[in-house]
C-alpha positions in Angstrom: -65.0 21.5 4.9 -68.3 23.2 3.9 -67.8 26.2 1.7 -70.0 29.3 1.9 -71.5 28.7 5.3 -74.2 30.8 6.8 -74.6 31.7 10.5 -77.3 30.1 12.7 -79.5 33.2 12.5 -78.9 33.8 8.7 -81.4 32.8 6.0 -80.5 29.8 3.8 -77.9 30.6 1.2 -80.2 29.7 -1.7 -82.6 32.5 -0.6 -79.9 35.2 -0.8 -79.3 37.4 -3.9 -75.6 38.3 -3.8 -74.3 41.5 -5.4 -70.8 41.5 -7.0 -68.0 43.9 -6.1 -66.2 43.7 -9.4 -62.9 45.7 -9.5 -62.0 47.1 -12.9 -58.7 45.5 -13.8 -56.0 47.9 -15.1 -53.4 46.5 -17.4 -49.9 45.9 -16.0 -46.5 45.1 -17.4 -46.3 41.6 -19.0 -50.1 41.3 -19.5 -51.1 39.9 -22.8 -53.8 41.6 -24.9 -55.6 40.0 -27.8 -56.2 42.6 -30.5 -58.2 41.5 -33.6 -59.1 43.7 -36.6 -61.6 42.9 -39.3 -62.0 45.1 -42.4 -63.0 44.8 -46.0 -59.8 46.7 -46.8 -57.9 43.4 -47.1 -54.5 44.7 -48.0 -54.3 47.0 -45.0 -55.7 44.4 -42.7 -53.1 41.9 -43.8 -50.4 44.4 -43.0 -51.9 45.0 -39.6 -51.9 41.2 -38.9 -48.2 40.9 -39.9 -47.4 40.0 -36.3 -49.9 37.1 -36.5 -48.9 35.6 -39.8 -48.5 32.2 -38.2 -51.3 32.7 -35.6 -53.3 29.6 -36.7 -50.3 27.3 -36.6 -49.0 28.6 -33.3 -52.5 28.5 -31.7 -52.8 24.8 -32.8 -49.3 24.1 -31.4 -50.0 25.8 -28.1 -53.5 24.3 -27.7 -52.3 20.8 -28.5 -49.4 21.0 -26.1 -51.4 22.6 -23.2 -49.5 25.9 -23.7 -50.6 29.5 -23.7 -52.3 30.4 -27.0 -52.2 34.1 -26.5 -48.6 34.2 -25.6 -48.0 33.2 -29.3 -50.6 35.4 -30.9 -51.3 38.3 -28.6 -49.5 41.5 -27.8 -47.5 41.9 -24.5 -47.4 45.1 -22.4 -43.7 45.9 -22.4 -41.6 47.0 -19.5 -42.2 50.6 -20.6 -46.0 50.0 -20.4 -46.6 50.0 -24.1 -48.2 47.8 -26.7 -46.3 47.7 -30.0 -48.8 47.1 -32.8 -48.4 47.0 -36.6 -49.3 50.2 -38.5 -50.1 52.4 -35.5 -46.8 51.7 -33.5 -46.5 52.0 -29.7 -49.6 52.6 -27.6 -49.6 53.3 -23.9 -51.5 50.4 -22.3 -50.3 50.2 -18.7 -52.8 51.5 -16.2 -55.7 51.4 -18.6 -58.8 49.2 -18.5 -59.7 47.1 -21.6 -62.5 49.5 -22.6 -60.1 52.5 -22.2 -57.5 50.8 -24.4 -60.0 49.9 -27.0 -61.2 53.5 -27.2 -57.6 54.7 -27.6 -56.9 52.1 -30.4 -60.2 53.0 -32.1 -59.1 56.6 -32.3 -55.8 55.7 -33.8 -57.1 53.2 -36.3 -59.6 55.7 -37.7 -56.6 57.3 -39.4 -55.9 54.2 -41.4 -59.2 52.4 -41.9 -62.5 53.6 -43.2 -64.5 50.5 -42.3 -63.4 48.0 -39.6 -64.4 46.0 -36.6 -62.0 46.1 -33.6 -61.9 43.5 -30.8 -59.8 44.0 -27.7 -59.7 41.7 -24.8 -57.4 40.2 -22.2 -55.5 37.1 -23.5 -56.9 34.9 -20.8 -56.6 35.0 -17.0 -53.3 33.7 -15.7 -52.9 32.7 -12.1 -50.9 30.3 -9.9 -51.8 28.0 -7.0 -49.3 26.8 -4.4 -49.5 24.9 -1.1 -52.3 22.5 -0.2 -53.9 22.1 -3.7 -54.5 18.8 -5.3 -52.8 20.0 -8.5 -50.7 23.1 -7.6 -49.3 24.9 -10.6 -49.6 27.8 -13.1 -52.8 28.0 -15.1 -54.4 30.1 -17.8 -58.2 30.2 -18.3 -59.4 31.6 -21.6 -62.4 33.6 -20.2 -63.1 37.3 -19.5 -63.7 36.6 -15.8 -62.9 33.8 -13.4 -64.3 33.2 -9.9 -62.1 31.9 -7.1 -64.1 28.7 -7.1 -63.4 28.1 -10.8 -59.7 28.6 -10.0 -59.9 26.0 -7.2 -61.7 23.6 -9.4 -59.1 24.0 -12.1 -56.4 23.0 -9.6 -58.4 20.0 -8.4 -59.7 21.7 -5.3 -57.9 21.8 -1.9 -56.5 18.8 0.0 -58.0 17.5 3.2 -55.4 19.4 5.3 -55.8 22.8 3.7 -56.8 25.7 6.0 -59.9 26.9 4.1 -60.6 29.9 6.2 -57.1 31.4 5.7 -56.3 31.2 2.0 -53.7 33.8 1.0 -54.4 35.8 -2.2 -51.3 37.5 -3.4 -52.4 40.3 -5.9 -50.4 42.7 -7.9 -51.4 46.4 -8.0 -49.8 49.4 -9.9 -48.4 50.5 -6.5 -47.0 47.1 -5.5 -48.1 43.6 -4.2 -50.6 43.0 -1.4 -51.5 39.9 0.4 -55.2 39.3 1.3 -56.6 36.6 3.5 -59.8 34.9 2.3 -62.2 32.7 4.1 -63.8 30.1 1.7 -66.2 29.0 4.4 -67.9 32.4 4.6 -70.8 33.1 2.2 -69.8 36.8 2.2 -66.9 35.9 -0.1 -69.2 36.1 -3.0 -69.8 39.9 -2.6 -66.2 40.7 -1.7 -63.7 42.2 -4.2 -61.8 38.9 -4.1 -64.5 36.6 -5.5 -63.2 37.2 -9.1 -59.5 36.6 -9.5 -57.4 38.8 -11.6 -54.4 38.2 -13.9 -51.2 37.2 -12.1 -53.0 36.4 -8.9 -51.3 33.7 -6.7 -53.4 31.6 -4.3 -51.6 30.0 -1.4 -53.3 27.4 0.8 -51.7 26.9 4.2 -51.9 23.5 5.9 -53.9 22.9 9.1 -51.8 22.3 12.3 -53.1 18.7 12.2 -50.7 18.0 9.3 -47.6 18.8 11.4 -49.0 17.1 14.5 -49.5 13.9 12.6 -52.6 12.8 14.5 -55.0 12.6 11.6 -57.2 15.0 9.7 -60.7 13.7 10.4 -62.2 12.8 13.8 -62.0 9.1 12.9 -58.4 9.3 11.9 -57.5 11.2 15.1 -59.4 8.7 17.2 -57.7 5.8 15.4 -54.2 7.3 16.0 -54.9 8.0 19.7 -56.3 4.4 20.3 -53.3 3.0 18.5 -50.9 5.0 20.6 -52.7 4.1 23.9 -52.8 0.4 22.9 -49.1 0.4 22.1 -48.3 2.1 25.4 -50.4 -0.4 27.4 -48.7 -3.3 25.6 -45.3 -1.8 26.4 -46.2 -1.3 30.1 -47.5 -4.9 30.4 -44.3 -6.2 28.7 -42.1 -4.2 31.1 -44.1 -5.4 34.2 -43.8 -9.0 33.0 -40.1 -8.7 32.6 -39.7 -7.1 36.0 -41.3 -10.2 37.6 
């Protein structure tokens, strides 16, 4: 049950400086991008924000009901891989990183604005948890990056019978979907490419064999079950012997 374990010959975990293996995320179909424009040219800015006329109201509704704020106010990458924005029209977004998309939008907006401030970011990190989680479900965290342990915490952590060294990470790539196996008990998870989850990730926690055996999860539970079975068996044998006499 202990996360981030070190080997017997390894230094204590609090003495290790871990390095991150961050993978640059490239936008995919159905991703939501938050695009905000600020400019003293109010008339043009209002026209650009025409798609977000009710952004404050919808944000309050989504936030109050536990919904997805950016689904209401952001821009979705279409099946053709484009973002459709006011004023500048369709922009190819699929396959681009957020900095690359911002640079492209910046080039296009220079044609319409003399002074402006452009902000482009992912509309939160959406992921799902299934299997042996305390609260499995679909979640959105409004941050630029989310670690796998933050995702676990958001789902109430794993149950007692979850197999923590064989967590399946189902991740989407431009070329298709891949399944990775993650060991939460290994400290090297921190410097692996799976420490930070990505949009549309699915975490699947398999149960331990003990769940199907039904003999208990902890040592005390297993011992109690075995003692109970042995006691019942002995009582049954004594009863049968008594009847035979």
